[in-house]
C-alpha positions in Angstrom: 4.8 48.1 13.2 2.5 46.4 15.8 1.0 47.7 18.4 3.6 46.7 21.3 6.0 48.5 19.1 3.8 51.7 19.2 3.1 51.3 22.7 7.1 50.9 23.5 7.7 54.2 21.6 5.2 56.3 23.2 6.3 55.7 26.7 9.7 57.5 25.7 7.7 60.6 24.0 6.9 62.3 27.5 10.5 61.8 28.5 11.9 63.3 25.9 9.9 65.9 24.5 11.5 69.4 24.4 14.6 67.9 25.5 17.8 68.8 23.3 19.8 65.7 21.7 23.1 66.0 20.1 23.6 64.2 16.9 27.0 63.6 16.2 27.7 62.0 12.4 30.8 60.9 11.3 32.3 62.2 7.7 32.1 58.8 6.3 28.3 58.3 7.4 27.5 61.6 6.1 28.6 60.5 2.7 27.0 57.2 3.1 23.7 55.9 1.3 22.2 55.4 4.7 22.5 59.3 5.3 19.2 60.0 3.8 17.5 57.2 6.2 19.2 59.2 9.3 17.9 62.3 8.2 14.5 60.8 8.3 15.1 59.7 11.8 15.9 63.1 12.6 12.6 64.1 11.1 10.7 61.8 13.5 12.7 63.2 16.4 11.8 66.6 15.5 7.9 65.4 15.0 8.0 64.6 18.6 9.2 67.8 19.7 12.6 66.7 20.5 15.2 69.5 20.0 18.2 68.3 17.7 21.7 69.7 17.4 23.6 68.2 14.3 27.1 68.4 14.7 29.3 66.5 11.7 32.8 65.5 11.0 34.7 65.9 7.5 37.4 63.8 7.7 36.2 61.2 4.9 35.7 64.4 2.8 38.8 66.4 3.5 40.7 63.1 2.4 38.5 62.8 -0.8 39.1 66.5 -1.6 43.0 66.4 -0.9 43.2 63.7 -3.3 41.3 65.6 -6.0 43.5 68.6 -5.4 46.7 66.6 -5.0 47.8 68.0 -1.8 49.6 66.8 0.8 47.8 67.1 4.4 49.2 66.8 7.6 46.1 65.5 9.5 42.5 65.0 8.7 40.4 64.3 11.9 41.2 67.6 13.6 43.6 65.9 16.5 47.0 66.3 14.7 48.9 69.0 13.5 46.7 71.1 10.8 48.9 73.4 8.5 47.8 75.8 6.1 47.0 73.9 3.2 45.4 71.3 5.3 43.2 73.8 6.7 42.3 75.2 3.3 41.1 71.8 2.2 39.3 71.3 5.8 37.4 74.6 5.5 36.1 73.9 1.7 35.2 70.1 2.3 33.3 70.8 5.7 31.3 73.9 4.5 30.7 71.8 1.5 29.3 69.0 3.4 27.5 71.4 5.8 25.4 72.6 2.7 24.8 69.2 1.6 23.3 68.3 5.0 21.4 71.0 4.8 19.8 70.2 1.5 18.8 66.9 2.8 17.3 68.3 6.2 15.4 70.7 3.7 14.4 67.4 1.8 12.7 65.9 4.9 10.8 69.1 5.6 13.2 70.3 8.1 14.5 73.8 8.6 18.1 74.0 9.5 20.8 76.7 9.9 24.7 76.7 9.8 25.8 78.4 12.8 29.4 79.4 13.8 28.7 78.3 17.6 32.3 77.0 18.3 34.5 79.5 19.9 38.0 78.1 19.8 42.0 78.8 20.5 45.0 77.1 19.3 45.4 73.8 20.6 49.0 75.2 20.8 52.4 73.0 21.5 52.0 69.8 22.5 55.2 67.4 23.1 57.1 70.2 21.6 55.6 70.3 18.3 53.2 73.5 17.4 49.8 71.9 16.3 49.5 75.1 13.8 45.5 75.4 13.0 44.2 72.8 15.2 41.8 74.1 17.6 40.4 73.3 21.0 36.9 74.4 21.8 37.1 77.6 24.2 33.5 77.9 24.9 30.1 77.2 23.0 27.8 79.9 22.1 24.7 78.2 24.0 22.9 81.5 23.5 22.5 81.0 19.7 21.7 77.5 19.9 18.8 77.9 21.9 17.4 80.7 20.1 17.4 78.5 17.0 16.2 75.4 18.8 13.5 77.2 20.4 12.3 78.4 16.9 12.2 74.8 15.8 15.6 75.1 13.7 18.1 72.3 13.6 21.4 73.9 14.1 24.1 72.3 11.7 27.5 72.7 13.2 30.8 72.0 11.3 34.1 70.8 12.6 35.4 74.1 12.5 36.0 76.9 15.5 36.8 80.8 15.5 38.8 83.1 17.5 37.9 86.3 18.4 40.1 87.9 15.9 38.4 85.7 12.9 40.8 83.0 12.5 39.5 79.7 11.6 40.5 76.4 13.3 40.3 72.9 12.5 38.5 71.0 15.4 37.4 67.5 16.0 33.9 66.7 15.7 33.6 64.2 18.4 35.0 66.3 20.9 33.0 69.5 19.7 29.8 67.4 20.0 30.7 66.3 23.6 31.2 70.1 24.6 28.1 71.2 22.7 26.1 68.3 25.0 27.6 69.2 28.1 27.4 73.2 27.7 23.6 72.9 26.3 22.6 70.2 29.1 21.6 67.9 26.5 19.5 64.9 27.6 21.5 62.4 25.1 24.4 62.3 22.8 24.6 60.0 20.1 27.4 59.3 17.8 26.8 57.8 14.6 30.1 56.1 13.6 30.7 54.3 10.1 30.0 50.5 9.4 33.5 49.9 8.6 34.7 50.4 12.5 32.5 48.1 14.0 34.3 44.5 12.9 36.6 44.7 15.9 36.4 41.6 18.3 35.7 41.2 20.8 32.5 43.1 20.4 32.0 46.2 22.9 29.5 45.7 25.5 26.1 47.1 24.9 25.9 49.2 28.4 28.8 50.7 29.9 29.4 52.9 33.2 31.5 55.9 33.0 34.5 54.1 34.7 33.8 51.0 32.4 34.1 53.2 29.3 37.3 54.9 30.5 38.9 51.5 31.2 37.9 50.2 27.9 39.5 52.8 25.9 42.5 52.4 28.1 42.9 48.6 27.6 41.6 48.5 24.1 43.6 50.9 22.3 45.6 48.5 20.2 42.7 46.7 18.7 40.0 49.3 18.5 39.6 51.7 15.3 40.4 55.2 16.2 36.9 56.5 15.3 35.4 54.2 17.8 38.1 55.2 20.6 37.2 58.9 20.0 33.5 58.5 20.3 33.5 56.2 23.4 36.3 58.6 25.2 34.1 61.5 24.6 31.0 59.8 25.5 32.5 59.1 28.8 33.6 62.4 29.2 30.3 64.0 28.4 28.5 61.6 31.1 31.2 62.3 33.6 30.4 66.3 33.0 26.7 65.7 33.4 24.8 64.4 30.4 22.6 61.4 31.5 23.7 59.1 28.5 25.5 59.0 25.5 25.5 56.2 22.6 28.0 54.9 20.0 25.9 53.6 16.9 26.2 51.9 13.7 25.6 54.7 11.2 25.4 52.1 8.6 21.9 50.8 9.7 18.8 51.6 8.8 16.4 53.2 11.5 19.5 53.2 13.9 18.7 56.3 15.6 15.1 55.6 16.5 16.1 51.9 17.3 18.7 53.2 19.9 16.3 55.9 21.6 13.0 54.2 21.2 13.8 50.8 23.1 15.2 49.7 26.3 18.0 47.8 24.9 19.0 49.8 21.6 20.9 48.7 18.9 24.4 50.2 19.9 26.5 50.9 22.8 25.4 53.2 25.6 27.6 55.0 28.1 25.5 56.1 31.3 25.9 58.4 34.1 22.8 57.4 36.1 21.1 54.4 37.2 20.2 53.0 33.6 19.8 49.7 35.0 18.1 49.3 38.6 17.8 46.5 40.8 15.0 47.7 43.4 12.5 45.9 45.7 9.3 45.2 44.3 5.8 46.9 45.5 2.4 45.9 45.6 2.0 47.3 42.3 4.7 45.3 40.8 3.2 42.0 41.4 1.3 41.7 38.3 4.5 42.6 36.4 6.5 39.6 38.3 3.9 37.1 37.4 3.7 38.4 33.8 7.3 38.1 33.6 7.8 34.6 35.1 4.4 33.2 33.3 6.2 31.3 30.4 8.5 29.6 32.4 5.9 28.7 35.0 4.2 26.8 32.0 7.5 25.1 30.8 7.9 24.1 34.8 11.3 25.8 35.0 10.0 27.7 37.8 7.3 27.0 40.5 4.0 28.6 40.3 3.5 31.6 42.5 -0.1 33.2 43.1 -0.1 36.8 43.8 -1.1 36.3 47.6 2.0 34.2 47.9 4.2 37.0 46.5 2.4 39.4 48.5 3.3 37.6 51.7 6.9 37.7 51.0 6.9 40.8 49.4 9.8 42.3 50.5 12.2 39.1 49.2 11.4 40.2 45.8 13.5 42.2 43.6 13.3 43.6 39.8 16.0 44.5 37.5 14.4 47.4 35.4 16.1 49.0 32.3 14.3 52.6 31.5 11.9 51.5 34.0 10.7 48.4 32.4 11.1 45.2 34.2 13.1 42.7 32.5 14.3 40.3 35.0 13.4 39.2 38.7 14.9 37.2 41.8 14.1 36.3 45.1 15.9 35.8 48.4 14.3 33.8 51.0 16.0 34.0 54.6 16.3 31.2 57.0 18.2 33.2 59.6 18.0 30.4 62.3 20.2 28.3 59.6 22.5 31.0 58.8 21.1 30.1 55.1 19.2 31.7 52.1 17.4 30.6 49.0 18.2 32.2 45.8 14.8 31.5 44.2 12.5 32.9 40.8 15.6 33.9 39.0 14.2 34.7 35.8 15.2 37.0 32.7 12.9 37.8 29.9 13.2 36.2 26.7 14.1 39.4 24.7 16.9 40.4 27.2 18.6 36.9 27.7 22.4 36.5 27.1 23.1 40.2 28.5 24.4 38.9 31.7 21.5 40.2 33.9 20.9 36.9 35.2 24.8 36.8 36.7 24.1 40.1 37.8 21.1 39.1 39.9 23.0 36.2 41.1 25.8 38.7 42.4 23.2 41.0 43.7 21.7 38.2 46.0 25.1 36.6 46.9 26.1 40.4 48.2 22.7 40.8 50.2 23.1 37.3 51.6 26.7 38.1 53.1 25.1 41.6 54.6 22.8 39.4 56.6 25.6 37.2 57.7 24.4 34.3 55.4 27.0 31.5 55.5 25.2 29.0 53.0 23.2 30.2 49.9 21.1 27.6 48.3 19.0 27.2 45.1 16.7 24.5 43.8 16.3 24.0 40.1 14.9 21.3 37.6 16.2 22.6 34.3 18.6 25.7 34.9 21.1 23.8 37.5 23.8 23.6 35.0 23.8 27.7 34.5 23.9 27.9 38.1 26.8 25.8 38.6 29.0 27.3 35.5 27.7 31.0 36.2 27.2 31.2 39.9 29.6 28.7 41.2 27.3 26.7 43.1 27.7 23.2 43.4 25.1 20.1 43.8 24.1 18.8 47.2 21.9 16.5 48.9 18.4 17.6 50.1 19.1 17.2 53.9 21.3 20.5 53.7 18.1 22.2 53.4 16.5 24.0 56.4 13.7 21.9 57.8 10.9 24.2 56.8 12.5 24.0 53.0 12.9 20.6 53.0 9.3 19.7 53.9 8.3 22.0 51.1 10.6 20.2 48.8 9.5 16.8 49.5 5.8 17.7 49.3 6.3 19.4 45.7 7.6 16.1 44.4 9.3 18.0 41.8 12.5 16.3 42.4 14.6 19.5 41.9 18.5 19.5 41.9 19.7 21.2 45.1 22.6 23.5 45.1 24.4 25.1 47.4 27.2 28.0 47.5 29.5 28.7 50.7 29.4 32.2 51.4 32.9 33.7 52.8 32.7 37.2 54.3 33.0 40.0 51.6 
């Protein structure tokens, strides 16, 4: 780890200290070789005073135990029908896995406790079919969870629920984790899915708003594995009900949790309910960040050099795209109101964040901003990125004579021989 990595991690520590994370581990992940590494990640989170609730699935273990016992089961993931033989196998497999997880947590010096915090009722009759011992979460005993968390103990919640008369029900771990996160007011919910479900093409986007996640679940039911669909669906539900961010990660990756939590981009898919990505005007204090961001492109003669005083003179023209308060891209729009024109300028995306669609997002932002200002023609000048502006932004090459007089004078004075591009803006 280098110094910059450490600094990146430390900026998140004050944000997450004493906050609750719900970590939902798929049964297949809990039974994998990488699970011990994930337990180390949990130990790191706890060392930073982050409160962790661990919810685990058991579908993988239920299927294994059913094969060993030669029992035919009706369902293993807690979504379909659960008959009595299936319930018995589910209880045995889940409790055995809970014990193994607690042993693992003890091995990384974490205190843990199994807790029956899920009060459930029967799922009932769905589509005319009795779901028998499949349960639905009625409420979460948050008081008990908070008592453990306040004492530095990791609550371990199996995919089982209990009613007021002592009956046990098989519940789905993904939806259980979502219910716990919402009731507990958790800052994050992190779903760890098995490596085997990440082969779907096209790949899942890295960031999704609630509505985008809901739409993706609807559109891709045919080609996405159920394990991913369930997690994305519950991630969207959690965010819809107040959880700031929900993450779906490859539990087969080493340091998956830490990489997701302590970096702006992460390594998985994040569903967000707030402005995770924010485009905002720059302030005086941001000028250094802008000059630092574009420095390499200026050296490569991709962008014109801008001094601090030049940026300050037109401070209101510049915008930053931030991810978790970290500037990753910038753009400027210079207005020429007399000609009903505007220039898209200083478009730059940091190297570490290229190919994520941020350039197109900033172009679309400037285009909408220009329309609000009743701009008829949006133009740009480029020496190296003109193909990108044409292909991604819909710009067309034009003669320099189309430039406003003041901008044409600067163009000729610079002798950069930039390609002039223009886009006609129709009313929105």
